[in-house]
C-alpha positions as CSV (number, residue, x, y, z in Angstrom):
1,M,99.1,96.7,56.4
2,K,102.4,97.7,58.0
3,K,103.3,101.3,58.8
4,K,106.6,102.8,58.1
5,K,109.2,102.1,60.8
6,S,109.6,105.9,61.3
7,L,106.1,106.3,62.7
8,P,105.4,105.0,66.2
9,I,102.2,103.2,67.1
10,I,100.1,105.8,68.9
11,S,97.1,103.7,69.9
12,T,96.7,100.5,71.9
13,P,93.7,98.2,71.8
14,G,91.9,97.9,75.1
15,C,88.9,96.1,76.5
16,L,85.8,96.6,78.5
17,A,84.8,94.6,81.6
18,R,82.4,94.8,84.5
19,T,85.2,94.4,87.0
20,P,89.0,94.4,87.0
21,E,88.8,90.7,87.9
22,D,86.9,90.0,84.8
23,M,89.3,92.0,82.7
24,S,92.2,90.0,84.2
25,I,90.9,86.9,82.6
26,L,91.1,88.3,79.1
27,L,94.4,90.0,79.6
28,D,96.0,86.8,80.7
29,V,95.0,85.2,77.5
30,I,96.5,87.9,75.2
31,V,99.5,88.9,77.3
32,G,103.1,88.3,76.2
33,E,105.9,89.3,74.0
34,H,105.5,88.9,70.2
35,K,108.4,89.2,67.7
36,E,106.3,91.3,65.4
37,D,105.3,93.8,68.1
38,S,108.2,95.9,69.2
39,I,106.4,97.3,72.3
40,S,105.1,94.0,73.6
41,F,106.7,92.2,76.6
42,S,106.1,89.3,78.9
43,L,105.2,89.5,82.6
44,N,106.5,87.6,85.6
45,T,103.1,86.7,86.9
46,S,99.5,86.8,85.8
47,F,96.9,89.6,86.0
48,R,94.6,87.3,87.9
49,N,97.2,86.7,90.6
50,T,98.4,90.2,91.1
51,N,97.1,92.1,94.1
52,L,97.9,95.0,96.5
53,N,97.8,94.3,100.2
54,D,96.7,97.0,102.7
55,Q,100.2,98.2,103.4
56,E,101.1,98.5,99.7
57,F,97.8,100.3,98.9
58,S,98.4,102.9,101.7
59,K,101.7,103.8,100.2
60,I,100.3,104.7,96.7
61,K,100.9,108.2,95.5
62,I,98.8,109.7,92.7
63,G,99.5,112.9,90.8
64,W,96.2,114.6,89.7
65,L,96.7,116.4,86.4
66,S,93.2,117.8,86.4
67,D,92.9,120.3,83.4
68,M,96.6,120.2,82.5
69,N,97.2,123.8,83.6
70,G,93.9,125.1,82.1
71,K,94.5,123.6,78.7
72,Y,91.8,120.8,78.8
73,Q,88.1,121.7,78.6
74,Y,85.5,119.8,80.6
75,D,81.8,119.8,81.0
76,P,80.7,121.5,84.3
77,E,80.5,119.1,87.2
78,L,83.0,116.7,85.7
79,V,86.2,117.8,87.4
80,E,84.3,118.4,90.6
81,I,83.1,114.8,90.7
82,C,86.6,113.5,90.0
83,S,88.0,115.6,92.9
84,K,85.4,114.2,95.3
85,Q,86.4,110.7,94.4
86,L,90.0,111.5,94.9
87,N,89.2,112.8,98.3
88,N,87.5,109.5,99.0
89,L,90.7,107.7,98.0
90,E,92.6,109.9,100.5
91,K,90.3,108.6,103.3
92,H,91.8,105.2,102.4
93,K,95.4,106.5,102.9
94,V,96.1,107.0,99.2
95,S,98.2,110.1,98.8
96,I,96.8,112.6,96.2
97,E,98.8,115.6,95.0
98,Y,97.2,118.3,92.7
99,L,99.8,118.9,90.0
100,K,100.7,121.8,87.7
101,P,102.9,119.8,85.4
102,K,105.5,121.4,83.2
103,I,104.2,119.3,80.3
104,D,103.3,121.5,77.3
105,A,99.8,120.4,76.4
106,N,99.9,122.3,73.0
107,K,103.1,120.5,72.1
108,L,101.5,117.2,73.1
109,W,98.5,117.8,70.9
110,N,100.6,118.9,67.9
111,C,102.9,116.0,68.2
112,W,100.1,113.5,68.4
113,G,98.1,115.2,65.7
114,T,101.0,115.1,63.3
115,L,101.9,111.5,63.9
116,R,98.2,110.4,63.7
117,A,97.5,112.3,60.5
118,K,100.6,111.0,58.8
119,S,99.9,107.4,59.9
120,I,96.3,107.5,58.8
121,Y,97.2,109.2,55.5
122,E,99.6,106.4,54.7
123,D,97.0,103.7,55.6
124,I,94.4,105.5,53.5
125,N,96.8,105.9,50.6
126,E,97.4,102.1,50.6
127,E,93.7,101.4,50.7
128,I,93.0,103.8,47.8
129,I,95.5,101.9,45.7
130,A,94.3,98.4,46.8
131,M,90.6,99.2,46.5
132,N,90.9,101.4,43.5
133,I,89.0,104.3,45.2
134,K,88.5,107.1,42.7
135,D,87.3,109.9,45.0
136,V,88.7,110.5,48.5
137,N,85.6,112.5,49.4
138,E,83.6,109.2,49.4
139,M,85.3,108.4,52.8
140,T,84.0,109.4,56.2
141,P,84.5,113.1,57.3
142,Q,87.1,112.0,59.9
143,A,89.1,110.1,57.3
144,I,88.9,112.9,54.8
145,W,90.1,115.4,57.5
146,E,93.1,113.2,58.4
147,Y,93.9,112.5,54.8
148,K,93.9,116.2,53.9
149,K,96.2,117.0,56.8
150,G,98.5,114.1,56.3
151,I,99.1,114.8,52.6
152,K,100.5,118.2,53.5
153,L,102.9,116.9,56.2
154,T,106.6,116.7,55.2
155,D,109.4,114.5,56.5
156,E,110.6,117.5,58.5
157,D,107.2,117.8,60.2
158,V,107.4,114.2,61.2
159,K,110.9,114.5,62.4
160,L,110.0,117.5,64.6
161,A,107.0,115.6,66.0
162,L,109.2,112.6,66.8
163,N,111.7,114.9,68.6
164,S,108.9,116.5,70.5
165,R,107.7,113.1,71.6
166,I,111.1,112.3,73.1
167,E,111.2,115.6,74.9
168,L,107.7,115.2,76.2
169,S,108.4,111.6,77.2
170,N,111.3,112.8,79.4
171,D,108.9,115.2,81.1
172,V,106.3,112.5,81.7
173,N,108.9,110.0,83.0
174,S,110.2,112.6,85.5
175,L,106.7,112.8,87.1
176,F,106.8,109.0,87.7
177,G,109.8,109.6,89.8
178,S,107.5,111.0,92.5
179,F,104.2,109.2,91.8
180,D,103.0,105.6,91.3
181,F,100.2,106.8,89.1
182,L,99.0,109.9,87.3
183,A,95.3,110.6,86.9
184,L,93.0,112.4,84.5
185,P,89.3,112.3,83.9
186,S,88.2,109.6,81.5
187,Q,86.2,112.0,79.4
188,Q,85.8,115.7,78.7
189,S,82.1,115.6,78.2
190,F,79.1,113.6,79.4
191,P,77.3,111.4,77.0
192,F,75.7,113.4,74.2
193,D,73.1,113.0,71.5
194,K,73.8,109.9,69.4
195,N,73.1,111.9,66.2
196,L,76.1,114.1,66.8
197,R,79.5,113.0,65.5
198,H,81.1,114.9,68.4
199,P,80.4,117.8,70.8
200,E,80.7,121.2,69.0
201,K,81.5,122.9,72.4
202,I,82.7,121.9,75.8
203,N,82.4,124.4,78.6
204,D,81.5,127.0,76.0
205,Q,84.8,126.4,74.2
206,V,84.4,125.6,70.5
207,M,86.1,122.3,69.5
208,D,88.5,123.2,66.7
209,T,88.8,119.6,65.3
210,Y,86.6,116.6,65.3
211,H,88.7,114.9,68.0
212,R,89.6,117.7,70.3
213,W,86.9,116.4,72.7
214,I,89.0,113.3,73.4
215,E,92.3,115.2,73.9
216,I,92.8,113.7,77.4
217,H,93.3,110.2,75.9
218,I,96.4,111.1,73.9
219,F,98.6,111.4,77.1
220,A,98.7,107.7,77.8
221,S,98.5,106.6,74.1
222,L,101.4,108.6,72.9
223,F,103.9,107.3,75.4
224,Y,102.8,103.6,75.7
225,L,101.5,104.1,79.3
226,P,99.3,101.4,80.7
227,S,96.0,103.0,82.0
228,I,92.6,102.0,83.1
229,S,89.4,104.0,83.3
230,L,87.6,103.4,86.7
231,P,84.0,104.5,87.4
232,I,83.5,107.2,89.9
233,G,79.8,107.9,89.8
234,F,77.2,109.8,88.0
235,N,76.3,113.5,87.4
236,Q,72.9,115.0,88.5
237,D,71.3,113.7,85.2
238,G,72.5,110.1,85.8
239,F,75.3,110.2,83.2
240,P,78.4,108.1,84.1
241,I,81.9,109.4,84.6
242,G,85.2,107.8,85.1
243,I,88.8,108.6,85.9
244,Q,92.0,107.4,84.2
245,I,94.7,105.8,86.4
246,I,97.9,105.9,84.4
247,A,101.2,104.1,85.2
248,K,104.6,104.3,83.7
249,Q,105.6,101.9,80.9
250,K,105.4,98.2,81.6
251,E,103.6,98.6,84.9
252,D,100.4,97.0,83.6
253,L,100.2,94.6,86.6
254,K,100.3,97.5,89.0
255,V,97.5,99.3,87.3
256,I,95.2,96.2,87.4
257,S,96.1,95.5,91.1
258,F,95.2,99.0,92.0
259,A,91.9,98.7,90.1
260,K,91.1,95.4,91.9
261,R,91.6,97.1,95.3
262,Y,89.6,100.1,94.2
263,E,86.7,97.9,93.2
264,E,86.9,96.1,96.6
265,I,86.6,99.4,98.4
266,F,84.0,101.2,96.3
267,N,82.1,98.4,94.6
268,F,81.2,100.6,91.6
269,S,80.4,97.6,89.5
270,N,77.1,97.4,91.4
271,H,76.2,101.1,91.3
272,K,73.4,102.2,89.0
273,P,72.3,105.7,88.0
274,K,69.0,107.1,89.2
275,L,67.1,107.8,86.0
276,N,63.8,109.6,85.7
């Protein structure tokens, strides 16, 4: 099913791999421009062949967004572990700057939420017609939530969200004028009980929607920014944690080459948690 042209794609399929080298094999198979995908493009080399030498790696500058000026909630320990790993990167001559960006996190959330709900509503509406669904309440709670929000959104709401996206994109691109990458934690909470749909609280802050606990992922998704989540260790209970390394549009090769160098240095693919 195709979405209306007025709505941008706000999610990008990704993949999981044990190492960046393994991931490169898959990416080389699926890479390339496609006429039916307006944001696709071809590369001038392969993921497997791209690398950073010592001199290039030592010139890397990363802007650490942390909690986005206090707007993002994290489980205790989580940011601390990220900060320690960033300090380890500095020991390898990578420049880290702790940022207080001018990006409005509330506007970012509202923009993404509007476009997501409207897009999902349109998809669900087509499915209702195609599958002759009689009762919307038969769907999953998440789909029902998006449907009920999306049905209330007007064309003016969507227009405002699209305008906000342009404004926010300009703010994000200005950051890349000073940095090779931006960084955020890969998660806001440590793994939780599988019987829960989502955490109800993070850092004693009640989650006001079913997806507020993954708010940090909308930054890269909304602006088509290539990103990779790299492992950085475990908390005291043996739960894993990662960090997002985010580049500007179309610098996918640069992200993978950094990840390869990162794995060479820290060898996290062979690290295992100490479990009781």
